[in-house]
N, CA, C and O atoms as a GROMACS GRO file, in nm:
protein
  252
    1UNK      N    1   9.500  13.879   9.227
    1UNK     CA    2   9.615  13.793   9.196
    1UNK      C    3   9.615  13.670   9.286
    1UNK      O    4   9.653  13.562   9.242
    2UNK      N    5   9.574  13.683   9.412
    2UNK     CA    6   9.577  13.568   9.502
    2UNK      C    7   9.472  13.464   9.459
    2UNK      O    8   9.494  13.343   9.468
    3UNK      N    9   9.356  13.513   9.414
    3UNK     CA   10   9.251  13.421   9.369
    3UNK      C   11   9.297  13.345   9.246
    3UNK      O   12   9.270  13.225   9.236
    4UNK      N   13   9.364  13.410   9.152
    4UNK     CA   14   9.417  13.346   9.035
    4UNK      C   15   9.521  13.239   9.070
    4UNK      O   16   9.523  13.131   9.012
    5UNK      N   17   9.605  13.271   9.165
    5UNK     CA   18   9.705  13.173   9.209
    5UNK      C   19   9.640  13.053   9.273
    5UNK      O   20   9.684  12.940   9.250
    6UNK      N   21   9.534  13.074   9.355
    6UNK     CA   22   9.462  12.969   9.420
    6UNK      C   23   9.394  12.882   9.316
    6UNK      O   24   9.398  12.760   9.328
    7UNK      N   25   9.332  12.939   9.215
    7UNK     CA   26   9.266  12.863   9.108
    7UNK      C   27   9.366  12.780   9.028
    7UNK      O   28   9.337  12.668   8.987
    8UNK      N   29   9.483  12.838   9.007
    8UNK     CA   30   9.586  12.763   8.933
    8UNK      C   31   9.629  12.645   9.021
    8UNK      O   32   9.644  12.535   8.968
    9UNK      N   33   9.648  12.661   9.145
    9UNK     CA   34   9.686  12.550   9.237
    9UNK      C   35   9.581  12.442   9.236
    9UNK      O   36   9.615  12.324   9.229
   10UNK      N   37   9.454  12.478   9.242
   10UNK     CA   38   9.350  12.377   9.238
   10UNK      C   39   9.348  12.302   9.107
   10UNK      O   40   9.330  12.180   9.106
   11UNK      N   41   9.365  12.372   8.998
   11UNK     CA   42   9.371  12.304   8.870
   11UNK      C   43   9.487  12.208   8.857
   11UNK      O   44   9.473  12.098   8.802
   12UNK      N   45   9.602  12.250   8.910
   12UNK     CA   46   9.720  12.161   8.903
   12UNK      C   47   9.704  12.034   8.990
   12UNK      O   48   9.747  11.925   8.952
   13UNK      N   49   9.642  12.052   9.104
   13UNK     CA   50   9.616  11.937   9.192
   13UNK      C   51   9.517  11.842   9.124
   13UNK      O   52   9.537  11.720   9.126
   14UNK      N   53   9.414  11.895   9.065
   14UNK     CA   54   9.317  11.814   8.994
   14UNK      C   55   9.379  11.741   8.877
   14UNK      O   56   9.352  11.622   8.857
   15UNK      N   57   9.462  11.808   8.800
   15UNK     CA   58   9.528  11.743   8.691
   15UNK      C   59   9.624  11.632   8.742
   15UNK      O   60   9.631  11.524   8.683
   16UNK      N   61   9.696  11.659   8.850
   16UNK     CA   62   9.784  11.558   8.906
   16UNK      C   63   9.710  11.436   8.949
   16UNK      O   64   9.757  11.324   8.926
   17UNK      N   65   9.596  11.450   9.009
   17UNK     CA   66   9.511  11.338   9.048
   17UNK      C   67   9.462  11.256   8.927
   17UNK      O   68   9.458  11.133   8.931
   18UNK      N   69   9.425  11.326   8.823
   18UNK     CA   70   9.381  11.261   8.700
   18UNK      C   71   9.496  11.178   8.636
   18UNK      O   72   9.475  11.067   8.588
   19UNK      N   73   9.613  11.236   8.635
   19UNK     CA   74   9.732  11.167   8.581
   19UNK      C   75   9.762  11.042   8.661
   19UNK      O   76   9.791  10.937   8.604
   20UNK      N   77   9.755  11.051   8.793
   20UNK     CA   78   9.779  10.934   8.877
   20UNK      C   79   9.678  10.826   8.854
   20UNK      O   80   9.713  10.709   8.856
   21UNK      N   81   9.550  10.861   8.832
   21UNK     CA   82   9.450  10.761   8.799
   21UNK      C   83   9.475  10.693   8.669
   21UNK      O   84   9.454  10.572   8.658
   22UNK      N   85   9.519  10.767   8.568
   22UNK     CA   86   9.550  10.714   8.436
   22UNK      C   87   9.671  10.621   8.446
   22UNK      O   88   9.673  10.516   8.383
   23UNK      N   89   9.772  10.660   8.524
   23UNK     CA   90   9.893  10.574   8.541
   23UNK      C   91   9.853  10.444   8.607
   23UNK      O   92   9.901  10.338   8.567
   24UNK      N   93   9.768  10.449   8.705
   24UNK     CA   94   9.727  10.329   8.774
   24UNK      C   95   9.651  10.235   8.678
   24UNK      O   96   9.664  10.113   8.685
   25UNK      N   97   9.571  10.296   8.590
   25UNK     CA   98   9.491  10.217   8.497
   25UNK      C   99   9.580  10.143   8.393
   25UNK      O  100   9.547  10.033   8.350
   26UNK      N  101   9.691  10.203   8.357
   26UNK     CA  102   9.774  10.135   8.255
   26UNK      C  103   9.893  10.060   8.314
   26UNK      O  104   9.966   9.994   8.241
   27UNK      N  105   9.912  10.070   8.444
   27UNK     CA  106  10.020   9.997   8.510
   27UNK      C  107   9.985   9.848   8.507
   27UNK      O  108   9.870   9.812   8.530
   28UNK      N  109  10.081   9.762   8.479
   28UNK     CA  110  10.048   9.617   8.478
   28UNK      C  111  10.007   9.570   8.621
   28UNK      O  112  10.060   9.616   8.722
   29UNK      N  113   9.916   9.480   8.622
   29UNK     CA  114   9.868   9.424   8.750
   29UNK      C  115   9.969   9.320   8.804
   29UNK      O  116  10.001   9.222   8.736
   30UNK      N  117  10.016   9.342   8.922
   30UNK     CA  118  10.103   9.246   8.988
   30UNK      C  119  10.029   9.186   9.105
   30UNK      O  120   9.977   9.259   9.190
   31UNK      N  121  10.022   9.052   9.111
   31UNK     CA  122   9.942   8.990   9.215
   31UNK      C  123  10.017   8.979   9.349
   31UNK      O  124   9.955   8.977   9.455
   32UNK      N  125  10.150   8.972   9.342
   32UNK     CA  126  10.225   8.957   9.468
   32UNK      C  127  10.286   9.092   9.503
   32UNK      O  128  10.363   9.148   9.425
   33UNK      N  129  10.251   9.143   9.620
   33UNK     CA  130  10.304   9.268   9.666
   33UNK      C  131  10.237   9.389   9.609
   33UNK      O  132  10.282   9.502   9.632
   34UNK      N  133  10.128   9.370   9.535
   34UNK     CA  134  10.062   9.487   9.480
   34UNK      C  135   9.976   9.554   9.591
   34UNK      O  136   9.932   9.487   9.684
   35UNK      N  137   9.954   9.680   9.580
   35UNK     CA  138   9.882   9.753   9.679
   35UNK      C  139   9.733   9.758   9.649
   35UNK      O  140   9.671   9.864   9.650
   36UNK      N  141   9.679   9.646   9.625
   36UNK     CA  142   9.537   9.631   9.594
   36UNK      C  143   9.463   9.595   9.720
   36UNK      O  144   9.507   9.506   9.792
   37UNK      N  145   9.353   9.658   9.751
   37UNK     CA  146   9.268   9.624   9.864
   37UNK      C  147   9.147   9.551   9.803
   37UNK      O  148   9.039   9.608   9.787
   38UNK      N  149   9.170   9.422   9.771
   38UNK     CA  150   9.062   9.339   9.714
   38UNK      C  151   8.964   9.297   9.820
   38UNK      O  152   8.848   9.270   9.789
   39UNK      N  153   9.005   9.289   9.945
   39UNK     CA  154   8.916   9.250  10.055
   39UNK      C  155   8.958   9.316  10.182
   39UNK      O  156   9.073   9.360  10.195
   40UNK      N  157   8.867   9.323  10.276
   40UNK     CA  158   8.900   9.375  10.409
   40UNK      C  159   8.876   9.270  10.517
   40UNK      O  160   8.910   9.290  10.634
   41UNK      N  161   8.818   9.158  10.476
   41UNK     CA  162   8.799   9.049  10.567
   41UNK      C  163   8.758   8.925  10.489
   41UNK      O  164   8.729   8.935  10.370
   42UNK      N  165   8.756   8.807  10.556
   42UNK     CA  166   8.724   8.681  10.483
   42UNK      C  167   8.584   8.685  10.420
   42UNK      O  168   8.559   8.615  10.322
   43UNK      N  169   8.496   8.766  10.475
   43UNK     CA  170   8.359   8.776  10.422
   43UNK      C  171   8.355   8.838  10.283
   43UNK      O  172   8.255   8.823  10.212
   44UNK      N  173   8.462   8.910  10.241
   44UNK     CA  174   8.469   8.964  10.105
   44UNK      C  175   8.515   8.864   9.996
   44UNK      O  176   8.513   8.894   9.877
   45UNK      N  177   8.556   8.747  10.043
   45UNK     CA  178   8.614   8.644   9.950
   45UNK      C  179   8.510   8.534   9.931
   45UNK      O  180   8.409   8.526  10.001
   46UNK      N  181   8.542   8.448   9.831
   46UNK     CA  182   8.459   8.332   9.807
   46UNK      C  183   8.472   8.233   9.928
   46UNK      O  184   8.567   8.240  10.006
   47UNK      N  185   8.372   8.143   9.941
   47UNK     CA  186   8.378   8.052  10.061
   47UNK      C  187   8.503   7.969  10.077
   47UNK      O  188   8.540   7.931  10.189
   48UNK      N  189   8.570   7.938   9.966
   48UNK     CA  190   8.693   7.857   9.973
   48UNK      C  191   8.819   7.943   9.975
   48UNK      O  192   8.929   7.893   9.951
   49UNK      N  193   8.804   8.073  10.003
   49UNK     CA  194   8.917   8.164  10.003
   49UNK      C  195   8.914   8.240  10.139
   49UNK      O  196   8.814   8.243  10.211
   50UNK      N  197   9.032   8.300  10.169
   50UNK     CA  198   9.039   8.387  10.286
   50UNK      C  199   9.113   8.516  10.244
   50UNK      O  200   9.184   8.518  10.144
   51UNK      N  201   9.094   8.620  10.320
   51UNK     CA  202   9.158   8.751  10.294
   51UNK      C  203   9.298   8.752  10.359
   51UNK      O  204   9.311   8.724  10.478
   52UNK      N  205   9.398   8.783  10.283
   52UNK     CA  206   9.537   8.779  10.336
   52UNK      C  207   9.616   8.901  10.288
   52UNK      O  208   9.592   8.954  10.180
   53UNK      N  209   9.710   8.943  10.370
   53UNK     CA  210   9.797   9.054  10.335
   53UNK      C  211   9.903   8.999  10.244
   53UNK      O  212   9.954   8.889  10.262
   54UNK      N  213   9.936   9.082  10.142
   54UNK     CA  214  10.048   9.045  10.048
   54UNK      C  215  10.170   9.137  10.069
   54UNK      O  216  10.261   9.141   9.986
   55UNK      N  217  10.171   9.209  10.179
   55UNK     CA  218  10.283   9.294  10.208
   55UNK      C  219  10.254   9.440  10.180
   55UNK      O  220  10.325   9.528  10.228
   56UNK      N  221  10.151   9.466  10.100
   56UNK     CA  222  10.111   9.603  10.073
   56UNK      C  223   9.964   9.622  10.080
   56UNK      O  224   9.917   9.722  10.133
   57UNK      N  225   9.887   9.527  10.028
   57UNK     CA  226   9.742   9.532  10.028
   57UNK      C  227   9.685   9.401  10.075
   57UNK      O  228   9.756   9.320  10.134
   58UNK      N  229   9.557   9.377  10.049
   58UNK     CA  230   9.495   9.255  10.094
   58UNK      C  231   9.422   9.189   9.970
   58UNK      O  232   9.352   9.256   9.895
   59UNK      N  233   9.443   9.061   9.954
   59UNK     CA  234   9.384   8.987   9.842
   59UNK      C  235   9.325   8.857   9.889
   59UNK      O  236   9.364   8.805   9.994
   60UNK      N  237   9.231   8.803   9.813
   60UNK     CA  238   9.169   8.672   9.844
   60UNK      C  239   9.268   8.564   9.795
   60UNK      O  240   9.320   8.570   9.683
   61UNK      N  241   9.290   8.464   9.884
   61UNK     CA  242   9.381   8.353   9.851
   61UNK      C  243   9.307   8.227   9.888
   61UNK      O  244   9.217   8.230   9.972
   62UNK      N  245   9.345   8.113   9.825
   62UNK     CA  246   9.283   7.983   9.865
   62UNK      C  247   9.302   7.957  10.011
   62UNK      O  248   9.408   7.983  10.067
   63UNK      N  249   9.196   7.903  10.073
   63UNK     CA  250   9.205   7.875  10.218
   63UNK      C  251   9.286   7.751  10.248
   63UNK      O  252   9.302   7.714  10.364
   0.00000   0.00000   0.00000
C-alpha cells in the first residue's frame, strides 16, 4: 500500500509540472515585470543592448 501511495504522489507531481508548463506556454507574454530570464549579463545581449532587471526577471534593453 505504501508503494502505491508513493507512485500516486509521483504521478500527481509529474502531472502538476506538466500543467504548469502548459499554462506558461499559453500565458500571454508581458515584457514589463515578466519573470523571464532572457539574459544573465550584458554579454547575453546584442552589442547595442544591456541586461537589466524588470522587477522580476532580466531582459535585454537598449543601452
